[in-house]
C-alpha positions in Angstrom: 0.0 0.0 0.0 2.9 2.3 0.7 4.0 1.9 -2.9 0.7 3.5 -4.1 0.1 6.5 -1.8 -2.1 8.1 -4.5 -4.7 5.4 -4.0 -7.7 6.2 -1.7 -7.5 3.0 0.2 -10.5 3.8 2.4 -12.6 4.0 -0.8 -11.1 0.8 -2.1 -12.0 -1.0 1.2 -15.5 0.5 1.2 -16.1 -0.7 -2.4 -14.9 -4.2 -1.5 -17.1 -4.4 1.5 -20.1 -3.1 -0.5 -19.6 -5.8 -3.1 -19.3 -8.5 -0.5 -22.5 -7.3 1.2 -24.4 -7.4 -2.1 -23.2 -10.9 -2.8 -24.1 -12.0 0.7 -27.6 -10.5 0.4 -28.1 -12.3 -2.9 -27.0 -15.6 -1.4 -29.2 -15.1 1.6 -32.2 -14.4 -0.6 -31.4 -17.3 -3.0 -31.0 -19.7 -0.1 -34.3 -18.6 1.5 -36.2 -19.6 -1.6 -34.4 -23.0 -1.9 -36.1 -26.2 -1.2 -32.8 -28.1 -0.9 -31.9 -29.4 2.5 -28.4 -28.9 3.9 -27.8 -32.6 3.4 -28.8 -32.3 -0.3 -26.5 -29.3 -0.8 -23.6 -31.2 0.8 -24.2 -34.3 -1.3 -24.4 -32.2 -4.5 -21.3 -30.4 -3.6 -19.4 -33.6 -3.1 -20.7 -35.0 -6.5 -19.6 -31.8 -8.2 -16.1 -31.9 -6.6 -15.7 -35.6 -7.6 -16.7 -34.8 -11.2 -14.3 -31.8 -11.4 -11.5 -33.9 -10.0 -12.1 -36.7 -12.5 -12.2 -34.2 -15.3 -8.8 -32.7 -14.3 -7.3 -36.1 -14.0 -8.4 -37.0 -17.5 -6.8 -33.9 -18.9 -3.4 -35.0 -17.8 
């Protein structure tokens, strides 16, 4: 940060926080409308992770 004293770091931080809040509000709203249980979400996440890992292994 010392290398770029011309930057308004407070504004940069405010912008980053604002973006994070918007994303969290979206996720909260999205999750409130979801009919998936936490178990379903975890199971789907594991399936996706396995599929992605398999795909990367096949690329080698």
